[in-house]
C-alpha positions as CSV (number, residue, x, y, z in Angstrom):
1,X,0.0,0.0,-0.1
2,X,1.5,3.5,-1.1
3,X,1.6,6.6,1.0
4,X,-1.6,8.0,-0.6
5,X,-3.5,4.7,-0.2
6,X,-2.3,4.4,3.5
7,X,-3.6,8.0,4.1
8,X,-6.9,7.5,2.5
9,X,-7.5,4.3,4.4
10,X,-6.5,5.8,7.7
11,X,-8.8,8.8,7.1
12,X,-11.8,6.4,6.5
13,X,-11.3,4.8,9.7
14,X,-10.5,8.0,11.5
15,X,-14.0,9.7,10.1
16,X,-15.7,6.5,11.2
17,X,-17.0,5.7,7.7
18,X,-15.0,2.4,7.5
19,X,-16.7,-0.1,10.0
20,X,-14.9,-3.3,9.2
21,X,-12.9,-5.5,11.7
22,X,-9.5,-4.3,10.4
23,X,-10.5,-0.7,10.8
24,X,-11.6,-1.3,14.6
25,X,-8.4,-3.4,15.2
26,X,-6.5,-0.3,14.0
27,X,-8.3,1.9,16.2
28,X,-7.7,-0.6,19.2
29,X,-4.0,-0.7,18.5
30,X,-3.6,3.2,18.3
31,X,-5.8,3.9,21.4
32,X,-3.3,4.0,24.0
33,X,-1.2,6.5,22.2
34,X,-4.4,8.5,21.5
35,X,-5.5,8.4,25.2
36,X,-1.9,9.8,26.2
37,X,-2.1,12.4,23.5
38,X,-5.7,13.6,24.8
39,X,-4.3,13.8,28.4
40,X,-1.4,15.9,27.3
41,X,-3.8,18.2,25.4
42,X,-6.2,18.5,28.4
43,X,-3.1,19.5,30.6
44,X,-1.8,21.9,28.2
45,X,-5.2,23.6,27.7
46,X,-5.7,23.9,31.5
47,X,-2.4,25.3,32.1
48,X,-3.0,28.1,29.6
49,X,-6.5,28.4,30.8
50,X,-5.3,29.1,34.5
51,X,-2.4,31.4,33.3
52,X,0.3,29.0,34.5
53,X,1.6,29.1,31.0
54,X,1.9,32.7,29.7
55,X,-0.8,33.9,27.3
56,X,0.5,36.8,25.2
57,X,-1.5,39.7,23.5
58,X,-1.0,41.7,20.6
59,X,-1.8,45.6,20.4
60,X,-4.8,45.0,18.0
61,X,-7.8,42.7,18.3
62,X,-7.5,39.1,17.2
63,X,-10.1,36.8,15.7
64,X,-9.1,33.0,15.5
65,X,-10.3,30.8,12.8
66,X,-9.4,27.1,13.4
67,X,-10.8,23.7,13.8
68,X,-10.5,20.8,16.3
69,X,-9.9,18.0,13.7
70,X,-7.1,17.5,11.3
71,X,-7.8,19.1,7.8
72,X,-11.0,19.2,5.8
73,X,-13.3,22.0,7.4
74,X,-12.5,24.7,4.9
75,X,-10.4,27.1,7.1
76,X,-8.8,28.9,4.3
77,X,-12.0,29.8,2.5
78,X,-13.7,30.9,5.8
79,X,-10.6,33.0,6.7
80,X,-10.9,34.7,3.4
81,X,-14.5,35.2,3.8
82,X,-14.1,37.1,7.1
83,X,-11.1,39.0,5.7
84,X,-13.2,40.3,2.9
85,X,-15.9,41.3,5.3
86,X,-13.5,43.3,7.4
87,X,-11.7,44.8,4.4
88,X,-14.8,45.9,3.1
89,X,-15.3,48.1,6.3
90,X,-12.2,49.8,5.6
91,X,-10.0,47.9,7.9
92,X,-6.4,46.9,7.5
93,X,-6.4,43.3,8.0
94,X,-3.4,41.0,8.6
95,X,-3.6,37.2,8.6
96,X,-1.2,35.3,10.7
97,X,-0.3,31.9,9.5
98,X,2.1,29.2,10.4
99,X,3.5,28.8,6.9
100,X,3.0,25.0,6.9
101,X,4.9,23.4,4.2
102,X,6.8,26.0,2.8
103,X,10.7,26.0,2.5
104,X,10.6,28.8,5.1
105,X,8.4,27.1,7.6
106,X,9.6,28.2,11.2
107,X,10.7,31.6,10.0
108,X,8.9,34.9,10.6
109,X,8.2,36.8,7.4
110,X,5.8,38.9,5.4
111,X,4.1,37.1,2.7
112,X,1.9,40.0,1.5
113,X,1.8,43.5,2.5
114,X,-1.7,44.4,1.0
115,X,-0.2,45.8,-2.1
116,X,2.0,43.0,-3.4
117,X,2.9,39.4,-2.7
118,X,6.5,39.0,-1.5
119,X,6.7,35.1,-1.2
120,X,5.8,32.3,-3.4
121,X,3.9,29.2,-2.3
122,X,7.0,27.4,-2.3
123,X,8.5,29.5,0.3
124,X,5.4,30.2,2.5
125,X,3.1,27.2,1.9
126,X,0.1,26.9,-0.2
127,X,-2.6,28.4,2.3
128,X,-0.8,31.8,3.0
129,X,-0.2,32.3,-0.5
130,X,-3.6,31.3,-1.8
131,X,-5.0,34.2,0.9
132,X,-2.6,36.7,-0.3
133,X,-3.3,36.0,-4.0
134,X,-7.1,35.9,-3.8
135,X,-8.0,38.6,-1.3
136,X,-7.1,42.0,-2.7
137,X,-5.7,44.3,0.0
138,X,-5.0,41.6,2.6
139,X,-1.8,41.5,4.6
140,X,-0.4,38.0,5.3
141,X,2.5,37.3,7.7
142,X,4.0,33.8,8.4
143,X,5.5,32.5,11.5
144,X,5.4,29.6,14.1
145,X,5.2,32.1,16.7
146,X,2.2,34.1,16.0
147,X,2.9,36.6,18.5
148,X,6.2,37.4,16.9
149,X,4.6,37.5,13.7
150,X,2.0,39.9,14.7
151,X,4.6,42.3,16.1
152,X,6.4,42.2,12.8
153,X,3.1,43.1,11.2
154,X,2.7,46.0,13.7
155,X,6.2,47.3,13.0
156,X,6.2,47.2,9.2
157,X,2.5,47.2,8.2
158,X,0.4,48.6,11.0
159,X,-2.9,46.6,10.8
160,X,-6.1,47.5,12.3
161,X,-7.0,43.8,13.1
162,X,-5.4,40.3,13.0
163,X,-7.0,37.0,11.7
164,X,-5.2,34.0,13.3
165,X,-5.4,31.2,10.6
166,X,-5.7,27.8,12.0
167,X,-5.3,29.1,15.4
168,X,-7.7,27.3,17.6
169,X,-4.8,25.2,19.4
170,X,-2.5,28.3,19.4
171,X,-3.3,28.9,23.1
172,X,-0.1,31.1,23.7
173,X,-1.8,34.0,21.9
174,X,-4.9,35.7,23.4
175,X,-7.8,36.1,21.0
176,X,-10.8,38.3,21.1
177,X,-13.1,36.2,19.1
178,X,-12.7,32.5,18.8
179,X,-14.5,30.8,15.7
180,X,-14.5,27.0,15.5
181,X,-15.2,25.3,12.2
182,X,-16.6,21.6,12.3
183,X,-17.3,19.6,9.2
184,X,-21.2,18.8,9.0
185,X,-20.7,15.3,7.8
186,X,-17.8,14.2,10.2
187,X,-17.7,16.9,13.0
188,X,-15.6,14.7,15.3
189,X,-14.8,11.7,13.2
190,X,-14.9,8.5,15.1
191,X,-14.6,10.4,18.3
192,X,-10.9,9.6,19.0
193,X,-7.8,11.9,19.1
194,X,-4.8,11.3,17.1
195,X,-3.6,9.0,16.1
196,X,-6.5,6.8,16.3
197,X,-8.9,9.5,15.1
198,X,-9.2,12.9,13.5
199,X,-9.4,15.2,16.7
200,X,-6.5,17.3,17.6
201,X,-7.7,17.5,21.1
202,X,-10.8,15.9,23.0
203,X,-14.2,17.2,22.4
204,X,-14.4,19.2,25.6
205,X,-12.3,21.8,23.8
206,X,-15.4,23.1,22.1
207,X,-16.0,25.1,25.2
208,X,-13.2,27.6,24.3
209,X,-15.2,28.6,21.1
210,X,-17.2,31.9,20.7
211,X,-19.1,30.6,17.6
212,X,-19.2,27.4,15.8
213,X,-19.5,27.4,12.0
214,X,-20.8,23.9,10.7
215,X,-19.1,23.6,7.1
216,X,-20.1,21.6,4.1
217,X,-23.7,21.7,5.3
218,X,-26.6,20.7,2.9
219,X,-29.3,23.4,2.0
220,X,-31.7,23.8,4.9
221,X,-29.3,22.3,7.5
222,X,-30.2,23.6,11.0
223,X,-27.3,23.0,13.4
224,X,-27.9,21.4,16.7
225,X,-26.8,23.2,19.9
226,X,-23.4,22.2,20.7
227,X,-21.8,23.1,24.3
228,X,-24.4,25.8,24.3
229,X,-22.5,27.9,21.9
230,X,-23.7,30.2,19.1
231,X,-23.6,28.3,15.8
232,X,-24.4,28.7,12.3
233,X,-24.2,26.6,9.0
234,X,-22.2,27.4,5.9
235,X,-21.5,25.7,2.5
236,X,-18.6,25.5,0.1
237,X,-19.5,25.8,-3.5
238,X,-17.3,25.9,-6.7
239,X,-18.1,29.2,-8.3
240,X,-15.9,28.9,-11.5
241,X,-12.7,27.3,-12.9
242,X,-9.5,29.2,-13.7
243,X,-7.2,27.9,-16.3
244,X,-3.7,27.2,-14.9
245,X,-2.1,28.5,-18.0
246,X,-4.0,31.7,-17.7
247,X,-7.0,33.4,-19.4
248,X,-10.7,34.1,-18.5
249,X,-12.7,32.0,-15.9
250,X,-14.6,29.1,-17.1
251,X,-18.1,28.5,-15.8
252,X,-18.9,24.9,-14.8
253,X,-22.2,25.2,-16.8
254,X,-19.9,25.4,-19.8
255,X,-18.2,22.3,-18.7
256,X,-21.4,20.0,-18.4
257,X,-20.8,16.7,-19.9
258,X,-17.1,17.1,-20.3
259,X,-14.9,14.1,-19.4
260,X,-12.4,15.2,-16.7
261,X,-9.7,13.8,-14.4
262,X,-10.3,15.2,-10.9
263,X,-7.4,15.3,-8.4
264,X,-6.8,17.1,-5.1
265,X,-4.3,17.2,-2.1
266,X,-6.8,18.5,0.5
267,X,-8.1,17.1,3.7
268,X,-11.4,15.9,2.4
269,X,-11.1,15.4,-1.4
270,X,-14.2,13.2,-1.9
271,X,-16.7,16.0,-1.5
272,X,-14.8,18.0,-4.0
273,X,-15.0,15.1,-6.4
274,X,-18.7,14.7,-5.8
275,X,-19.4,18.4,-6.3
276,X,-17.9,18.3,-9.7
277,X,-20.3,15.2,-10.5
278,X,-23.1,17.3,-9.1
279,X,-22.3,20.2,-11.5
280,X,-22.6,17.9,-14.4
281,X,-19.1,17.0,-15.2
282,X,-18.2,13.5,-16.3
283,X,-15.4,12.6,-13.8
284,X,-13.8,9.5,-15.5
285,X,-11.1,9.4,-12.9
286,X,-10.3,10.7,-9.5
287,X,-6.8,10.8,-7.9
288,X,-6.5,11.9,-4.2
289,X,-3.4,13.1,-2.8
290,X,-2.5,13.7,1.0
291,X,-3.3,17.1,2.4
292,X,-0.9,19.7,1.5
293,X,0.7,17.6,-1.1
294,X,4.1,19.0,-2.3
295,X,3.5,17.5,-5.8
296,X,6.9,16.0,-6.6
297,X,8.2,15.6,-10.1
298,X,7.3,12.0,-10.0
299,X,3.7,12.7,-9.0
300,X,3.4,15.5,-11.7
301,X,4.6,13.0,-14.2
302,X,2.2,10.4,-12.9
303,X,-0.6,12.8,-13.3
304,X,0.3,13.5,-17.0
305,X,0.3,9.8,-17.6
306,X,-3.1,9.3,-16.1
307,X,-4.6,12.2,-17.9
308,X,-3.4,10.8,-21.2
309,X,-4.7,7.3,-20.3
310,X,-8.1,8.0,-19.2
311,X,-9.5,10.0,-22.3
312,X,-10.3,13.0,-20.3
313,X,-10.5,16.6,-21.9
314,X,-9.5,18.5,-18.9
315,X,-8.0,17.9,-15.4
316,X,-9.8,19.7,-12.7
317,X,-8.2,20.3,-9.3
318,X,-8.7,23.0,-6.4
319,X,-7.2,26.6,-6.5
320,X,-5.2,25.6,-3.5
321,X,-3.5,22.9,-5.3
322,X,-2.9,25.2,-8.3
323,X,-0.2,27.1,-6.5
324,X,2.0,24.0,-6.4
325,X,1.5,23.0,-10.2
326,X,3.8,25.5,-11.9
327,X,6.3,22.8,-12.8
328,X,3.8,21.0,-14.9
329,X,4.8,20.3,-18.5
330,X,3.1,23.2,-20.7
331,X,1.1,20.8,-22.9
332,X,-0.6,19.3,-19.7
333,X,-0.8,22.7,-17.8
334,X,-3.1,24.0,-20.7
335,X,-5.6,21.3,-19.9
336,X,-5.6,21.9,-16.2
337,X,-8.5,24.0,-14.5
338,X,-8.4,25.2,-11.0
339,X,-11.9,25.2,-9.2
340,X,-12.4,28.4,-7.2
341,X,-14.0,27.4,-3.8
342,X,-16.4,29.9,-2.3
343,X,-17.5,30.0,1.4
344,X,-21.3,30.7,1.7
345,X,-22.7,31.3,5.1
346,X,-26.4,30.5,5.3
347,X,-27.4,33.2,7.9
348,X,-24.6,35.7,8.6
349,X,-26.6,37.3,11.5
350,X,-24.7,35.8,14.3
351,X,-21.3,36.3,12.7
352,X,-22.1,39.7,12.0
353,X,-23.2,40.6,15.5
354,X,-20.1,39.0,16.9
355,X,-17.9,41.1,14.6
356,X,-19.8,44.4,15.4
357,X,-19.6,43.9,19.1
358,X,-15.8,43.3,18.7
359,X,-15.2,46.4,16.5
360,X,-17.4,48.6,18.8
361,X,-15.2,48.0,21.8
């Protein structure tokens, strides 16, 4: 079993969708480590909550957007959505991101200053680069120590407000609004923490949230109360496709009936593939990659071979994956379309109320 197959198998067990004996035995084998991990996370959260471990502040308000599971809740589109709301109010917004997967991971650096993007995806990672490239006027600063990244932003960019990307577990930085995203289909996976399940920390951590947004919800979904916290529902929809080689956006209506190869290196690729089918595309083959896949030369070559062998007219992936596909052979790149993922909040009243309260202080 290769790395991609192993990752897909583990995720199906961790989400609770695989119910077979082999999956149960895997969870049982990993449960001692998961229990130890959960205890460590509870102790860590308690130490920060009681101020035994120092919680640092920044001189501007901080809004955290994060999740309690590994991958797959749509943090980047949600962060971009909130950033656009704040920028539309005339605020200078700076996103603080870890910079996971980039060659400069661990360093503190400015990715975008609101006017220009200074680093590429290979340096800062796919998510910070995508935010900088798709949200006009947004400042993005990377750094494992978010307080240090925030102070660098204050020194050089002077933002009005910070967005802490993937910040729910970054307890060393005080936040003024704590937004937790949970996947509608698999909110807590099989209920186990890593490595036996999807949870980054026990479910009790939900108590830290000020707002819970259920993502990837079907139309008409009404979220049940969770830990007594305000909640709302949201959907992710594919708005249009951007040709990798450049050119105007292509509507998915124009692609109905077209044979496509679909691939993605995101936390939950299956809903993406299914959405393409729902939009009327003839998905003749799907290729899932691990989340944050780097797309090695061998993987890119394999994609080209798969495309030529399956009879597809186009290859479709996500805009997040597209920032790492610049090394594709030109003849294949001309056939690649990047699906633009849009975040749609079913009822923005609760979120807008919390933002208004924060900005009025």
